[in-house]
C-alpha positions in Angstrom: 20.9 13.3 43.7 17.3 12.8 44.6 15.1 11.1 41.9 12.8 14.1 41.4 15.8 16.4 40.8 17.3 13.9 38.4 14.0 13.6 36.5 13.6 17.3 36.3 17.2 17.7 35.0 16.5 15.0 32.4 13.3 16.7 31.3 15.1 20.0 30.9 17.9 18.4 28.9 15.4 16.7 26.7 13.6 20.0 26.1 16.8 21.7 25.2 17.8 18.9 22.8 14.4 19.0 21.2 14.6 22.7 20.6 18.1 22.5 19.2 17.0 19.7 16.8 13.9 21.7 15.7 16.2 24.7 14.9 18.6 22.4 13.0 15.8 20.9 11.0 14.3 24.4 10.2 17.7 25.5 8.9 18.1 22.3 6.8 14.7 22.6 5.3 15.4 26.1 4.0 18.6 25.0 2.2 18.3 24.2 -1.5 18.5 20.6 -2.6 17.5 18.3 -5.5 14.2 17.3 -4.0 13.3 20.9 -3.1 14.3 22.1 -6.6 12.2 19.4 -8.2 9.2 20.4 -6.1 9.7 24.1 -7.0 9.9 23.1 -10.7 6.4 21.7 -10.5 7.4 18.0 -10.2 5.9 16.4 -7.2 7.7 13.9 -4.9 5.2 11.2 -6.0 7.9 9.2 -7.8 10.2 9.1 -4.8 7.3 8.3 -2.3 5.9 5.8 -4.7 9.1 3.9 -5.1 9.7 3.9 -1.3 6.1 2.5 -0.8 6.7 -0.2 -3.4 10.0 -1.0 -1.9 8.4 -1.5 1.5 5.8 -3.8 0.0 8.4 -5.7 -2.0 10.6 -6.1 1.1 7.6 -7.5 3.0 6.9 -10.0 0.1 10.5 -10.8 -0.7 11.9 -14.3 0.0 14.0 -14.5 3.1 17.6 -13.4 2.4 19.5 -10.2 2.2 20.4 -10.5 -1.5 16.8 -10.0 -2.8 16.2 -7.0 -0.5 19.5 -5.4 -1.5 18.6 -5.7 -5.2 15.1 -4.2 -4.5 16.5 -1.2 -2.5 19.4 -0.8 -4.9 17.0 -0.4 -7.8 14.9 2.0 -5.9 18.0 4.1 -5.1 19.0 4.2 -8.7 15.5 5.2 -9.8 15.2 8.0 -7.2 18.6 9.4 -7.8 18.1 9.4 -11.6 14.7 11.1 -11.2 16.1 13.8 -8.8 19.1 14.5 -11.1 16.8 14.7 -14.1 14.5 17.1 -12.2 17.5 19.2 -11.2 18.8 19.6 -14.8 15.6 21.2 -15.9 
């Protein structure tokens, strides 16, 4: 297969995959979920975004080793899940 035909075929496949992925994301964003429900209830995503930002900072400043980083992100996961469940109950 000539290179130009191969490149055009790859571009066409990439375009089709991108369109399918966009359609999938559009469908997923319309589905209800705990974050969407909490946003609709008037509670912003500041807590989740804040904990992720602090987690990234803490990961950068953490001593080398997997244990400290696992504790940091484990605590963030617990905080975020608790916040989302509390927002969902209201």
